[in-house]
N, C-alpha and C positions, 0 to 999 in steps of 0.2 A: 504494500500500500504506500502510495507516494504521500509525502507530506509537503505542505506548502512552505516555501522559504520564509523565514522570519521577516517580518516587516521592519526595515531599518527605522531607528528612532527618527522622528521628524525633527527637522531643524528649522528654526524660524528664518524667514527670508531676510536678506540684508535690508537694513533700514533704507527706505526710499527717501529721496530728497523731498523736503516739505516745500511745496510751492504755494504761493499765495496769489497765483494768477487769477483765481476765481473771486477774490475778495480784496478790495482796497484796504490798505493799512489805516488804522484809526489815527486821527490827528493827535490824540492824547499820547499814543505810543511814540509817534514821531517826535513830539515835544520832549518826552522823557529820554529818548535816545539822544537827541541833540544836547540836552542838558548834561547827560551822563558823559558824552564824549568831551564836552567843554570842560567840565569839572575835573575829569581824570587827566586830560592832557595838560591842564593848568598846573598840576602838581610838579611838572618837570621844569616850569619856568619861574616859579615863585622865588627861587634862590638868586636869580640874576640881579635884581635891584637891591638885594639884602646882603650882598657879599661884604661890603664894608662894615656893616653892623655885626655880621657874624665874626669877621676878623677881629674887631675890637673886643667883642664879648669873650671870645675863646683865645685871645692873644695869639693870633695867627698872622703870618706874613701875607701880603697880597697874593703872592704866587701860590701859597698853600691854600688860601681861601678860594682862589680861582679854580682849584681842582674840584671843588664841589660841583660846578657846572659840568665839568668833564666826566666826573663819576656818574652823574645823573644821565648823561648822554650814553655812557657805556652801558648802564643798566637798561636803557631803552632799546639799544641795539640788541642786547642779549634777549630781551623780551620779544622783540620782533622775530628773532631766529628760533627761540626755544619755546615760547608760549603761544604766540598767535596761531601756529598750525594746529594747536589743540582745539581750536574752534570747530574743526571738522571731525575731531575724534571724540570729544566729550559733549554732553549736553551744555549748550551755551549758558543757560541761566546758572547752573551750578559752577561752571568755570568762572564766569564773570563775578559772581558774588563771593566766591572763595578768594579770587585775586584782590577784590576790593577790601575784604576783611583783613588780608595781609597788609594791604596798603595803609589802612587805618593804624595798624600797629606800628608800621614803619614811620608814619608821619608823627605819631606820638613820641616815638624814640628820637626823631630829629629834634622835636621841641624840647626834649629833656636831655639832649646830648651834653655830657660834661667836657668833651674834647673832640678833636678832629677824628680820632679813630672810630668812635661810635657814630659820629655824624656822617662820616664818609660811607661806612657800611650801610647805614639806614638810607642814605640818599640813593645808593645803588638799588636797594630794594624798592624805593619809591619809583625810580625810573623803570625798573623791571615790571612793576605792576601797572604803571601808567599806560601800557600797551592795551589795556582794556578798551581804550578808544578804537584801536585797530581791530579788535574783535567785534565791536558793536557796529562798525561801518559795514562790513560784509554781512552781518546779521540783518541790518536794515535792508540790504539788497535782497536777502532771502525772503523776508516777510512781505516785501512790497510786491504788488501786482506788476506784471510785465510792462504794462503801459505807463506806469508811474514810477518805475525803478529809478531813473535818473533824477527825477524831481525829489523823491524821498531821500535818496543818498545826498542830494544837494542840500536839503534842509538839515540833515544830520551833520553834514560838513559845516554848515553855518555855525552850529554849536561848537564844533571843534575849533573853527577859526576864531570865534569870539573868545573861547577859552585861551587860545594862544595870544591873542592881541591884548586882552584885558588883564591877564594874570599879573603882568609886571606892574601895571598901574595899581591894581588892587593890593598887591603885596606891599608896595611903597606906602600906600595910605594906611593900611592896617598896622604896619610896623611903626608908622609915625604916631599912631594913637596908643598902641600897646608896646610891642617889641617884635623882633623877628621870630621869636618863639611863639608869640601869640598868633602870628599868621599860620604857622603849621598846626597849632591847636585848632584854629578855625577850620583849616582844611580837613583835619581829621573828623571834626563834627559834621562837615558837609558830606564827606564821603560815607560816614555812618548812615546818615539819612538816605543818601543815594542807594546804598546797599539794600536797605529795607524796602525801598520803593521798587528796585529792580527785582528783588526776590518776590515781591507781591504781584507785579504787573508784567514782567518780561515773559513772553510765551516760552513754554518749555519744549523746544524742538528737539527731536532725537538727533544723534550723530549722523553724519553722512558717509562715514567710512569706519571700518573695523580693523584697519591696519595697526600693526605694532608701532610704538612711538618712533623707533629708529627708522623703520621703513617710511613712516609718515614724513619725517624730516628729509629723508632721501628723495621722496616723491616731489618735494618742492623744486628741486633742481631738474627732475624729470619733466615737470611742467614747463620750466623755462626752456628746456631743449625742444619740447614738443610744440609749444605754442608760439608761433612767430609773432602774432599780434601782441602777446604779453611782452616779448623781448623789445618790440618796437615802442610800445607804450612805456615800458620801463626806461628806455632811452630818453623819450620825450620828457618824462617826469624828472629824471636826473638833471637834464639840461635846464629845465624850468627852475628847479630848486638851486642849481648853481647860480643862475641869474638873480634869484630872490636874495639868497644869502650874500652874494657878492655885493649887492647894493646896500643891504642893511647892516652888514658887519662893521664897516668903517664909518657909517653915517654919523655916529655919535662924535667922532673926532672932528668931522667937518662942522657940525653944529656948535661944538665947544670952542672953535677957533675963529679968528676974524674971517669974514666980516660979521658973523652971527653972535659969537660969544654967549651962547645959551647956557643957563644953569643946568644942573642935573635934572631938576624937576621939569624944566621946560623941554629938555631933550626927551624925557619920558612921555610928556604930553604930546610931543610931535608924533609919536607912534600911533596916537589915536586917530590920525587922519585916515588910517586904513580901516577903521572899524566899520564904517558904512558899507565897505566892499563885502563884508561877510554876508550881508543880506542879499547879495546877488547870486548866491550859490543855488538857491531854488530855481530862479529863472534860467540859469545856465544849464542845470539838470534838465529842465523842460526842453531846451534846445537839443540836448543830447537824446532825449526820448524821441525826438522827431527826425533822427538820423542825420543831424548836422554836426556830429562830432569831428569828422575829418576837416571840413572847411573851418569849423570853429577852432580847431587846433592851430591851423595856419594863421588865422586872425589873432589868436592869443599870442603867438610868437611875434606877430607884427606889433602888438601893443607893447610887448617887452622892448622891442627895438626902438619904438617911438619914445618910450620912457627913458631909455639909455641916452637918446639924443637930448632930451630935456635935462637929464641929470648933468650933462656937461655944463650947460648954462647955469645949473643950480649951484655950482661952486661959488657963485656970487649973487644969485637971484633966488630968494626964498620961494617965490611962487613957482619957479621952474623946478626947484628941488622937490617941493611938495607934490606937484603934479607928476613929475617923473617917477617919484617913489610910488604914487598911487597906480600909475599905469603898469609899472613893473610888477607890483603886487597883484593887481587885477589879472594881468596876463598870465602870471605864474599860477594863480588860483584857478583860472579857467582851464589851463592845460591839465592841471591835476584832476579837476572834476570831469573833463571829457575822458581822461584816461580811465578813471574809476568806472564811469558808466560803460566803457567799452570792455574792460577786462572782466567785469562781473557778469558778463554775458557768455564767457568762454566755457566755464564748467561749473554748474550749480553745486556740485558735490565737493568742490575744492576751493571755495571762495576764500577761506582763511589762509590756505597755503598760497593762493594767488596774491593775497595781501602781503604775506611775508616776502615773496619774491619781489613784488613791485616796490614796497616800502623800503626794503633794504637798498635797492638801487636808488630810490629817491633820497634816502638819508645820506648815502655815499656822495651823491651829487651836492647835497647841502654842505657837508663837511668840506668837500673839495672847493666849493665856491667861497666859503669863509677863509680857507687857507690861502687861496689865490688872491683874494681881495686884500687880505692883510698884507701880503708881500707886495702887491702892486701899489697899495697906498703908501707903504713905508718907503718904497724905492722911487716912485714916479708921481705920486699924488693922486688927487681925486679924478683927474681926467683919465688916468690909466684904469681906474675902477670902472668908469662909465664905458670905456672901450672894451673892457672884459665883459661887461653885461651885454653890450651890442654884439660882440663876437659870439657869445653864447646863443643869443637870439638868432643870429644868422645860421649858426650850426643847426639849431632846431628846425629852421625853415628848409635847409638843405636836406636834413634827414627826412622831413615830411615829404619833400618832393621826390626823393629817391626810394622811400619805403612806404608804399601806399597801405594805409590801414586806418 
């Protein structure tokens, strides 16, 4: 008598990517995601206007105090490489809230730091966990409907840009009223509230891959090799951030010297000219949703080139300097938004890993721009910085012309 073969145990099907193409994302969730990206990215910028106060309080030299910014950036890069890909492997709500809980502890430790050793280690962790912003941006792309993805990502990026632009001013004002430690205690309180809200309202989407962690990291570079559009958009992003950082890095020196002779407070307020530009992210995303990403990218590099031309005059004319800075900032922002709208359409199951690849290239461009601008200004002055920005914009236009995407 024959016997039937035993039925193999059933295995659950792999998690399917969650698509929101059937339902627009709610306005309240977009606002929450925008606020979350802004507050988390701001944590990496609070230290910049507080370095002198930190140095006095902890008896540090200016060079040692300056390492606080470098250590925060190092933590951010490590987070991009090691943590952001986990957005495809782990449930995003659990990942985000866990990282924010660690961030709260690190911010409190910064506020209580008795010396540079504790401060430096805590700042690294703050930078590491601040990449929550880069987990939430692809998350926004996932929950958004196809027809509104660019617009939703644009609104979330508005929050990120506001966090970047307003963090320095906020830190200076809070420290003036309390102390530099008070700023970090306030940041810890804000992130605590944010953690509770995200745990309560963030959709609990399943992972999109079941790869082991090591293979997950390796798959980032496989994506880079496989996706030509990702490589091209990463190049555009790097060039735009070269231009942005090249202009803003030595700008404080220009404003502090003749003919302007701005005080430190006035230099800080000058950066606020770019704040209104953050609110253009939604309309730019709307253009991307309508298939205008390619011509929009060329136009954005054109804005950077025009801004570089005005920046040359800006060495002696404040109106030209302000308008040039705004054009470069707006052009770089638009390139970034068009890039994100394009790359998040490549592979819905790998958006966090795509973010890692793209943002790593983007950040390398920013560091390169800062270094080149510092050397150019020291050797040849402001005109050389403007020429560097212009050359970068031209390189972007040439890449756009030769690499259709």
